[in-house]
C-alpha positions as CSV (number, residue, x, y, z in Angstrom):
1,X,68.1,136.7,95.6
2,X,68.2,133.7,97.9
3,X,65.1,131.7,97.5
4,X,63.3,129.7,100.2
5,X,63.6,125.9,100.0
6,X,60.5,124.2,98.7
7,X,60.0,122.4,102.0
8,X,56.5,120.8,101.8
9,X,55.4,122.6,98.6
10,X,54.5,120.4,95.6
11,X,55.6,122.0,92.3
12,X,52.7,123.2,90.3
13,X,53.3,121.0,87.2
14,X,53.5,117.9,89.4
15,X,50.5,118.8,91.4
16,X,48.4,119.4,88.3
17,X,49.6,116.2,86.6
18,X,48.8,114.2,89.7
19,X,45.4,115.6,90.0
20,X,46.0,117.3,93.3
21,X,43.8,120.2,94.3
22,X,45.6,123.5,94.8
23,X,45.0,125.4,98.1
24,X,42.3,127.9,97.5
25,X,44.2,130.9,98.8
26,X,47.0,130.6,96.3
27,X,45.2,129.1,93.3
28,X,44.9,132.6,91.8
29,X,45.3,136.2,92.8
30,X,42.3,138.1,93.9
31,X,40.4,139.5,91.0
32,X,40.7,143.3,90.8
33,X,41.8,145.7,93.5
34,X,40.5,145.7,97.0
35,X,40.0,149.4,97.9
36,X,38.5,151.9,95.5
37,X,41.7,153.9,96.1
38,X,45.0,152.1,96.5
39,X,46.5,152.2,100.0
40,X,49.7,154.4,99.8
41,X,52.8,152.2,99.8
42,X,54.1,154.1,102.9
43,X,51.1,152.9,104.8
44,X,51.2,149.2,103.9
45,X,53.0,146.8,106.3
46,X,53.1,143.2,107.3
47,X,53.2,141.5,110.8
48,X,56.3,139.2,110.9
49,X,54.4,136.7,113.0
50,X,53.0,135.6,109.7
51,X,56.3,133.8,109.3
52,X,56.9,132.7,112.9
53,X,56.8,129.0,112.1
54,X,59.5,129.3,109.5
55,X,61.8,131.9,111.1
56,X,61.4,130.5,114.6
57,X,61.9,132.1,118.0
58,X,65.6,131.5,118.5
59,X,68.6,133.8,118.4
60,X,71.1,131.6,116.6
61,X,72.7,132.1,113.2
62,X,70.3,129.7,111.4
63,X,67.3,131.7,112.7
64,X,68.8,135.0,111.6
65,X,69.5,133.5,108.1
66,X,65.8,132.5,107.8
67,X,64.8,136.0,109.0
68,X,67.0,137.5,106.3
69,X,65.4,135.3,103.7
70,X,61.9,136.4,104.6
71,X,62.9,140.1,104.7
72,X,64.5,139.8,101.2
73,X,61.4,138.2,99.8
74,X,59.1,140.8,101.4
75,X,61.2,143.6,100.0
76,X,61.0,141.9,96.5
77,X,57.2,141.8,96.8
78,X,57.2,145.5,97.4
79,X,56.7,145.9,101.2
80,X,58.5,148.8,102.7
81,X,57.3,148.4,106.3
82,X,57.1,145.5,108.7
83,X,55.7,145.0,112.1
84,X,58.1,142.8,114.3
85,X,57.0,140.9,117.4
86,X,60.5,139.8,118.4
87,X,64.1,140.8,117.8
88,X,65.3,137.1,117.7
89,X,68.1,138.0,120.2
90,X,69.3,141.1,118.3
91,X,69.4,144.6,119.8
92,X,67.1,147.2,118.5
93,X,70.0,148.8,116.7
94,X,71.0,145.6,115.1
95,X,67.4,144.8,114.1
96,X,67.0,148.3,112.6
97,X,70.2,148.0,110.6
98,X,69.1,144.6,109.4
99,X,65.8,146.0,108.1
100,X,67.7,148.9,106.4
101,X,69.7,146.4,104.4
102,X,66.5,145.4,102.7
103,X,64.9,148.9,102.5
104,X,62.5,148.1,105.3
105,X,61.3,150.0,108.3
106,X,59.4,149.0,111.5
107,X,56.7,151.7,111.8
108,X,55.0,149.7,114.5
109,X,55.8,146.7,116.7
110,X,54.1,144.2,119.0
111,X,56.3,144.7,122.1
112,X,55.4,145.1,125.7
113,X,53.2,147.5,127.6
114,X,54.6,146.6,131.0
115,X,54.7,150.0,132.7
116,X,57.8,149.0,134.7
117,X,59.8,148.4,131.5
118,X,58.3,151.2,129.5
119,X,61.5,153.4,129.5
120,X,63.4,150.6,127.8
121,X,60.5,149.9,125.4
122,X,60.4,153.5,124.4
123,X,64.1,153.6,123.8
124,X,63.9,150.6,121.4
125,X,60.9,152.1,119.7
126,X,62.8,155.4,119.1
127,X,65.8,153.5,117.8
128,X,63.5,151.7,115.3
129,X,61.8,154.9,114.2
130,X,58.3,153.7,115.1
131,X,55.3,155.9,114.6
132,X,53.2,154.0,117.2
133,X,54.0,151.8,120.2
134,X,52.0,148.9,121.6
135,X,51.6,145.2,122.0
136,X,49.4,142.4,120.9
137,X,46.8,143.4,123.5
138,X,46.2,146.4,125.8
139,X,47.9,146.9,129.2
140,X,47.6,145.9,132.9
141,X,45.5,145.2,134.9
142,X,43.5,143.9,132.0
143,X,39.8,143.5,131.1
144,X,38.7,141.0,133.8
145,X,36.1,143.4,135.3
146,X,34.6,146.8,134.7
147,X,36.9,148.3,137.3
148,X,40.0,146.6,135.8
149,X,39.0,147.9,132.4
150,X,38.8,151.5,133.6
151,X,42.2,151.0,135.4
152,X,43.7,149.7,132.2
153,X,42.4,152.8,130.4
154,X,44.3,154.9,133.0
155,X,47.4,152.8,132.4
156,X,47.2,153.4,128.7
157,X,46.9,157.2,129.2
158,X,50.1,157.2,131.3
159,X,51.9,155.1,128.7
160,X,50.7,157.2,125.9
161,X,51.8,160.5,127.5
162,X,55.3,159.1,127.8
163,X,55.3,157.7,124.2
164,X,54.2,161.0,122.6
165,X,56.8,162.9,124.6
166,X,59.4,160.3,123.4
167,X,58.6,161.1,119.8
168,X,57.2,157.6,119.0
169,X,53.6,158.5,118.7
170,X,50.5,157.3,120.6
171,X,50.3,153.9,122.4
172,X,47.8,151.6,120.7
173,X,45.5,148.8,121.8
174,X,45.3,145.7,119.7
175,X,42.3,143.4,119.9
176,X,41.4,139.7,119.5
177,X,37.8,138.5,119.9
178,X,37.4,138.9,123.7
179,X,37.8,142.6,123.7
180,X,34.4,142.7,121.9
181,X,32.7,139.7,123.4
182,X,33.6,140.8,127.0
183,X,30.8,143.3,128.0
184,X,30.0,145.2,131.1
185,X,26.9,147.2,132.1
186,X,27.3,150.9,132.3
187,X,26.8,151.8,136.0
188,X,24.6,154.7,135.1
189,X,22.5,153.6,132.1
190,X,22.8,149.8,132.4
191,X,23.8,149.7,128.7
192,X,26.1,146.7,127.9
193,X,29.3,148.0,126.5
194,X,32.2,146.0,125.2
195,X,35.6,146.2,127.0
196,X,37.0,147.5,123.7
197,X,34.6,150.4,123.6
198,X,35.1,151.1,127.3
199,X,38.8,151.7,126.5
200,X,37.8,154.0,123.6
201,X,35.5,156.0,125.9
202,X,37.9,156.3,128.8
203,X,41.2,157.0,127.1
204,X,42.6,160.3,125.9
205,X,42.7,160.5,122.1
206,X,45.8,162.7,122.3
207,X,47.8,159.7,123.7
208,X,45.9,156.5,122.9
209,X,44.8,155.0,119.6
210,X,43.7,151.6,118.5
211,X,45.0,149.0,116.1
212,X,41.8,147.3,115.0
213,X,42.3,143.7,114.0
214,X,39.4,143.5,111.5
215,X,39.6,139.7,111.3
216,X,39.1,139.1,115.0
217,X,36.6,141.9,115.3
218,X,34.5,140.3,112.5
219,X,34.9,136.9,114.1
220,X,33.5,138.4,117.3
221,X,30.4,139.5,115.4
222,X,31.2,143.2,114.8
223,X,30.2,145.1,111.7
224,X,33.7,146.4,111.1
225,X,32.8,149.0,108.5
226,X,30.1,150.4,110.8
227,X,32.6,150.4,113.6
228,X,35.1,152.5,111.6
229,X,32.3,154.8,110.5
230,X,31.3,155.4,114.1
231,X,34.7,155.4,115.9
232,X,37.3,155.6,113.1
233,X,38.7,158.8,114.5
234,X,40.2,156.7,117.3
235,X,41.6,154.0,115.0
236,X,44.9,154.8,113.3
237,X,46.1,151.3,112.6
238,X,44.5,148.2,111.2
239,X,45.5,144.6,111.2
240,X,44.0,143.6,107.8
241,X,42.8,140.0,107.6
242,X,40.5,138.0,105.5
243,X,38.9,134.6,106.1
244,X,35.8,132.6,106.7
245,X,34.0,132.1,110.0
246,X,34.0,128.5,111.2
247,X,32.6,126.8,114.3
248,X,36.0,127.3,115.9
249,X,37.3,130.7,114.8
250,X,38.2,132.6,111.7
251,X,39.8,130.5,109.0
252,X,42.3,133.0,107.7
253,X,43.0,133.5,104.0
254,X,44.9,136.1,101.9
255,X,43.1,139.3,101.2
256,X,40.3,139.0,98.7
257,X,39.8,135.3,99.3
258,X,37.6,135.3,102.3
259,X,34.1,136.6,103.2
260,X,35.0,139.9,105.0
261,X,33.6,142.9,103.1
262,X,37.0,144.4,102.6
263,X,36.1,147.0,100.0
264,X,33.5,148.5,102.5
265,X,35.9,148.2,105.4
266,X,38.8,149.9,103.5
267,X,36.5,152.6,102.3
268,X,35.4,153.3,105.8
269,X,39.1,153.4,106.9
270,X,40.2,155.9,104.2
271,X,41.3,159.2,105.7
272,X,41.4,157.8,109.2
273,X,43.8,154.9,109.3
274,X,47.5,155.5,108.7
275,X,48.9,152.0,108.9
276,X,47.5,148.9,107.2
277,X,49.2,145.8,108.5
278,X,48.5,142.5,106.8
279,X,48.7,139.5,109.0
280,X,47.8,135.9,108.5
281,X,48.4,133.9,111.7
282,X,50.7,131.0,110.6
283,X,49.5,127.5,110.4
284,X,52.4,125.6,111.9
285,X,53.1,123.0,109.3
286,X,56.1,124.4,107.4
287,X,54.7,125.8,104.1
288,X,56.6,129.2,104.2
289,X,56.4,129.4,100.4
290,X,52.6,129.4,100.6
291,X,52.8,132.2,103.2
292,X,55.0,134.3,100.9
293,X,52.6,133.7,98.0
294,X,49.7,134.9,100.2
295,X,51.8,137.9,101.4
296,X,52.2,138.8,97.7
297,X,48.5,138.4,96.9
298,X,47.6,140.6,99.9
299,X,50.1,143.3,99.1
300,X,48.8,143.5,95.5
301,X,45.2,143.7,96.9
302,X,46.1,146.7,99.0
303,X,48.5,148.3,96.5
304,X,46.3,147.8,93.4
305,X,49.4,148.1,91.2
306,X,49.8,151.8,92.1
């Protein structure tokens, strides 16, 4: 198998002999398994944005070679599913065939929810064999006001109807922090409700689901396990993250190396969530080997050696 160049990584022996401290996330694998029951292999995935710094955003042969390197490494770790965010200039057919070379499949993807381009988006999703369709957010007109949020819910319903009819499953909403920190008073009760929950309340469960990014939800102050207990029947996908809250935002770490209560979260997700996508937003300084090590630690945490 083609191995990734060392880039900025210091070999372990040299690092130890020089008295250098190893990065906490890769110093050792997480002790034990994360979930009480392993996540089925068919439900484990990884967001390819994790490797965006290394692969890049181009469409040239060098970019494609780096993409192949990452896909080969992920397949070697044990991943069978990935979540792309770009095709790097390839067509959907070419990207699908590339994944197949490594025994991989794109069960979900961060694409576009632009209603004007939805026909093309659904065609690509069907080519890839996706089970859900969505983006790294929600849809237009956005969450800038209570009225806009309700209009966005209506957009999502329209998109979801077409996606289900297309055979590519429900449309999903992905969150960052602001979906939870943005709140509007209910016009009847006066209750402050997050924009995220307004989307839950005002979309049709037959056509719209949610990809809960547990790291950003936690960083926004949510009790993620309680949220899954209360509204988990609307959440079919997770972005599984770990990390530590800082004054800025969540400092991301591989699964089992942060402060999120992952065992409780994964227990609350069991029987509801169908797609567990590990993501660690890349730190743009070139250490792709570290990202692959952390992808392995996180895969093992979910898989538990099953």
